[in-house]
C-alpha positions as CSV (number, residue, x, y, z in Angstrom):
1,M,-24.3,-43.8,-15.7
2,S,-25.1,-40.9,-18.0
3,A,-26.9,-41.3,-21.4
4,E,-23.7,-40.1,-23.1
5,H,-21.6,-42.7,-21.3
6,E,-24.1,-45.4,-22.4
7,R,-24.0,-44.2,-26.0
8,W,-20.2,-44.6,-26.1
9,L,-20.5,-48.1,-24.5
10,T,-23.2,-49.1,-27.1
11,F,-20.9,-48.2,-29.9
12,A,-17.9,-49.9,-28.2
13,R,-20.0,-53.0,-27.8
14,E,-20.9,-53.0,-31.5
15,D,-17.2,-52.6,-32.5
16,L,-16.4,-55.6,-30.2
17,R,-19.1,-57.6,-31.9
18,M,-17.9,-56.6,-35.4
19,A,-14.4,-57.7,-34.4
20,E,-15.7,-61.1,-33.2
21,L,-17.7,-61.6,-36.4
22,A,-14.7,-60.6,-38.5
23,M,-12.6,-63.1,-36.6
24,I,-15.0,-65.9,-37.6
25,E,-14.5,-64.9,-41.3
26,A,-10.7,-64.5,-40.8
27,L,-10.9,-60.8,-41.8
28,H,-7.9,-60.0,-39.6
29,N,-7.5,-56.5,-40.8
30,Q,-11.1,-55.7,-39.7
31,V,-10.7,-57.5,-36.4
32,C,-7.7,-55.3,-35.5
33,F,-9.5,-52.1,-36.6
34,H,-12.7,-52.8,-34.7
35,A,-10.7,-54.0,-31.6
36,Q,-8.9,-50.6,-31.6
37,Q,-12.2,-48.8,-32.0
38,C,-13.8,-50.8,-29.2
39,A,-10.9,-49.9,-26.9
40,E,-11.1,-46.2,-27.9
41,K,-14.8,-45.9,-27.4
42,T,-14.7,-47.7,-24.1
43,I,-11.9,-45.5,-22.8
44,K,-13.9,-42.4,-23.9
45,A,-16.9,-43.8,-22.0
46,L,-14.7,-44.2,-18.9
47,L,-13.5,-40.6,-19.3
48,I,-17.1,-39.4,-19.4
49,A,-17.8,-41.4,-16.3
50,Q,-15.0,-39.5,-14.6
51,D,-16.6,-36.2,-15.7
52,Q,-13.9,-35.6,-18.3
53,L,-14.5,-34.4,-21.9
54,P,-12.8,-37.0,-24.2
55,P,-10.5,-35.3,-26.6
56,R,-11.1,-35.9,-30.3
57,T,-8.2,-38.3,-30.9
58,H,-7.9,-41.9,-31.9
59,R,-4.6,-42.4,-30.1
60,L,-5.1,-44.8,-27.3
61,G,-1.8,-43.9,-25.8
62,D,-3.1,-40.3,-25.2
63,L,-6.5,-41.4,-24.0
64,V,-5.5,-44.1,-21.5
65,N,-3.1,-41.7,-19.8
66,L,-6.0,-39.3,-19.1
67,L,-7.9,-41.8,-16.9
68,D,-7.7,-40.8,-13.2
69,P,-8.0,-43.2,-11.5
70,N,-6.8,-45.5,-14.2
71,P,-8.5,-48.9,-14.0
72,L,-6.4,-50.0,-17.1
73,T,-3.0,-49.4,-15.6
74,A,-2.1,-53.2,-15.6
75,I,-2.8,-53.5,-19.3
76,A,-2.0,-49.9,-20.5
77,L,0.9,-51.0,-22.7
78,D,-1.2,-53.7,-24.3
79,V,-3.9,-51.1,-25.0
80,Q,-1.4,-48.7,-26.5
81,L,-0.2,-51.4,-28.8
82,L,-3.6,-51.3,-30.5
83,D,-2.7,-47.9,-31.9
84,R,-0.4,-49.7,-34.4
85,F,-3.5,-50.9,-36.2
86,Y,-5.6,-47.7,-36.6
87,I,-4.2,-46.3,-39.8
88,P,-2.8,-49.3,-41.7
89,T,-6.0,-51.3,-41.2
90,R,-8.1,-48.5,-42.6
91,Y,-6.3,-47.2,-45.7
92,P,-4.7,-49.2,-48.5
93,D,-2.2,-46.4,-49.1
94,A,-1.0,-46.2,-45.4
95,L,2.6,-45.4,-44.9
96,P,4.7,-48.3,-46.1
97,G,6.0,-50.2,-43.2
98,S,3.3,-49.0,-40.7
99,L,3.1,-52.7,-39.8
100,P,6.5,-54.3,-40.2
101,E,5.1,-57.6,-41.5
102,G,2.4,-56.0,-43.7
103,L,-1.3,-56.6,-43.0
104,P,-2.3,-58.2,-39.6
105,E,-2.2,-61.9,-39.4
106,A,-4.4,-64.3,-37.3
107,S,-2.1,-63.9,-34.3
108,D,-2.3,-60.1,-34.5
109,A,-6.1,-60.3,-34.7
110,Q,-6.3,-62.7,-31.7
111,E,-4.1,-60.4,-29.6
112,A,-6.1,-57.3,-30.6
113,L,-9.4,-59.0,-29.8
114,A,-8.2,-60.2,-26.4
115,V,-7.1,-56.7,-25.4
116,A,-10.4,-55.2,-26.6
117,R,-12.3,-57.7,-24.6
118,Q,-10.2,-56.8,-21.5
119,V,-10.8,-53.1,-21.9
120,F,-14.5,-53.5,-22.5
121,E,-14.9,-55.6,-19.4
122,W,-13.9,-52.6,-17.3
């Protein structure tokens, strides 16, 4: 593994840890954001391991489709669903209706954290 690959994984690991800590405090908004960030940084590390330059995007749907081979094929749709959390969990003035039910709830946070863990395990 290259040093750059390891740096991305270090940041991904920290985002996963932040999501876990936020879950303890029931900060569901932050769980979802950091879960998305963990997945993004892990996928970028995987791209680097495949000798690809990760594009400057936060869209997991774009990133996961660049993996070749793609070890996340079985959970690609779950990974892409994390995209729904990126903007509305960061900005209070996000587009109305970005999340149909408003801010993430405990079930959203649990799902997001589970997907982030699966991605990171790869």
